[in-house]
N, C-alpha and C positions, 0 to 999 in steps of 0.2 A: 269557687274554683275556676280557673281560667281554662280555655280550650287547650292551650299549649300544655298546661300542667296535666290535664286529664289524658291527653294523647301521649305525652311523654311517659306517664305512669303506665298507660295501657301498653305501650311499646315494651316496657320492661317486663310486664306480666306475660305478654305473648312470648318474649324471649325465654322467660323462666319455664313456660309450658313447653317450649321447644326443647329445652335441655332435659326436663324431667320426663317428657313424653305425655301424650294426650291420655294414655291409659292411667297415668299416675297423678292426674290433676287433683290437687287438694281442695277441700271445701272452702278454705280461707281465700284461695285465689278466686273462686267463683263469687264469694261474697264481695270481694274487692271490685270485681267486674260489675256486680249489681250496683254498687255505690257509684261507680263511674258512669254507668248507664243513667242513674238518677241525675248526676251532674250534667250530663249532656242534654237530658230532657229539660232541665232548668234553663239551659242556654239555648233552647229550641233547636238543638241539633238532632232532629228526629232520625235522620238516616244513620248516624252513628249509634244511637240508642237501638235502632232496629238491627243493625249489624251485631251488636253485643248480644241482644236478645236471641237472634237466630243462632249464634254460636253457643250460648248457654243452653238453649233448648236442644241443640244437636248433641252436646256433651251428655245431657241427661238422658236423651233417647239412646245414645250409644251404650251408656251404662245399664240400660234396661234391655239391651240386645235388640232394639227395634230400629236401629240405624247403623249403617256401616261406617267404619273408620274413615273411608274415603270421603264420605259426605261431611264428616266432622272436619276433616282437613280442608275441604273446600270452603267451609264456613270460616275456619281459622284464617285461611289465605285472603278471603274477602275482607275480613276485619283488619288484617294486617295491611292490606292495600289501602283501605280507607284511612287508617291512622297515618300511614306514610304520606298519603296524598294531602291530608290536612296539615301535617307538620311541614311538608314541602311548600304548601301555599303560604303558611305563616312565615316561613323563613324567606321566601321570595318577595314578600311584601314588606319586609323590615329592612 
């Protein structure tokens, strides 16, 4: 899987989460994100994998009531910023 494909799919997933709401994130979306994290690790994109992992951990902590929604949103925004930055760099280099 290419960086562009992973980031484009991630952008779609993040958009889906935005429409459904963080409180209603489905397990299938989290599994897809885990797969994308593995793809980024294969490409040695450790920062992207870390951003995904931080977000997934925050979602799980939120659902166990040990983290506030604000922190989850912060992690979501950081991941979104990372994805948009990577895609922007890809498009500016082509």
